[in-house]
N, C-alpha and C positions, 0 to 999 in steps of 0.2 A: 504494500500500500504506500502511496506517496504521503508525504508529511501533511499536506493540506487536507486530504481525505481523513486521515487519522485525527487531526485537530478538529475538523468539523464533526466527526463522529463522537469524539469525546465531549465536545460542547453540547451536542444534541442529547447525550446521555445525562449530562449534568442538569440541563434544563428539564428533562423529563423527570428526574428524581426530585428536583426542586418543586415541581408541580404536585408531587405527592405529599408534600409537607402541609400540615394544618396551618390555617391562617392564625395570626396572632390574636390574642383576646381583643385588642383594640380594633383590629380589622373586622373581626366577627361582630363586635358591638356596633360598629359603624354600619356594616352591611345589614344587620338585623334592624337597626333603627330606620334605615332607608326602605327596607322591605315592608316594615310596619307602616311607615308613612304612605307608601304606595298602596298598600292593602286598604288602609283606612280611607284613602281617597276613592278607590274603586268601590268600596262598600257604600260610602256616602253617595256616590253617583247613582248606584243601583237603587239605594233606598229612596233617593229623590225621585227617580223614575217610577218606583213602586208606589210612592205616595200620589204621583200624578195619575197613574193607572187607576188606583183606588178611587180617587176623586172623580175621574171621568166615569168609572163604572157606577158609582153612586148617583151621579147626575143622570146617567142613562136609565137607571132603575126608577129614579124619581120622575123622570119624564114619562116613562111608560105607565107609572101609577097614575099620573095626572091625566093621561089619556083614557084610563079606565079599562083598557083591554087586557084581560088576565093572561091571554096568550103572549102578548108583548111583554108583560111583566115577568112571566116565567122565562122567556127568552133573555130578557135583560139581566135577570138574576143569575141565570146559568152562565151567561157571558161574563158577568161580574165575578163570579166564583172562579171561572177558568182564567180570566185575565189577571186577577189579583194573585192567583196561585202561580202563574207563570212569572209574575214579577217577584214574588217571594222566592221562587226557585232561583232567579237570577241573583238575588241578594245572597242567598245561601251559597251559591256557587262562587260568588266573588269572595265571600268569607272563607270558603274552603280553599280556594286558590291562594288567597293571601296567607292563610295559616300555613299552607304547605311551603310557600316561598320563605316565610319567616323561619320555619323549622329547618329547611334546607340550608339557609344561611347559618343557622346555629351549628349544623352538622359540619360546616366547613372548618370549624375550630377543632375538629377531631381528626384522628388519623386511623388508617388501617381498618380493622374489623369494627371498631367503635363507630367510625364514620359510615361504614356500610350498613351497620345495624340502625344507626340514626336515620339514614336516608330511607331505608326500608320501612321504618316506623312512620316517617313523614308520608311516604307513599300510601301506606296502609290507612293512615288516618284520613288522607285525602279521598281515597276510594270509599271509605265508610261514610264520610260526609256527603260525597256525591250520591251514594246509594240512598241515604236518608232523605236528601233533597228530592231525588227522583221518586221515592216512595210517597212523600208528601204531595208532590205534583200529581202523581197517578191517582191518589185518593181524592184530591180536589177535582180532578177531571171526572172521576166516577160520580162525585156529588153533583157536578154540573150536569152530567147526563141524566141523573135521577131527577133533578129539578126540571129539566127541559122535557122529561118524560117522553 
């Protein structure tokens, strides 16, 4: 091997090994704070959207009641249940994604098997939160179908 190739290979190995090192506690703290701020902003945005959806749905139900047609009232109520459930799902997913990103940033302060276990737990918690949000959404959609009859 020529000297340049050997030097480049050595440099690549050193960089690769450096990437396996855990972040310092201050780096982890900074990354966690940034992930938390991003998550809170995403959750606030989704919550604001959910509040608007709920207000619109309530207005639609009120309008249908004012018209006095029970078929329209049932439709409006079913749509309100489904629309607000979808908005709550979006909020729950924003929270789940934010929690996962925060947890993964914390994992970056660990090394080896501890980091792998930490990331696996973050993924498992995310999957559980997704499943719970989907279950709630499915239940609300079933309620909406029952209302609509």
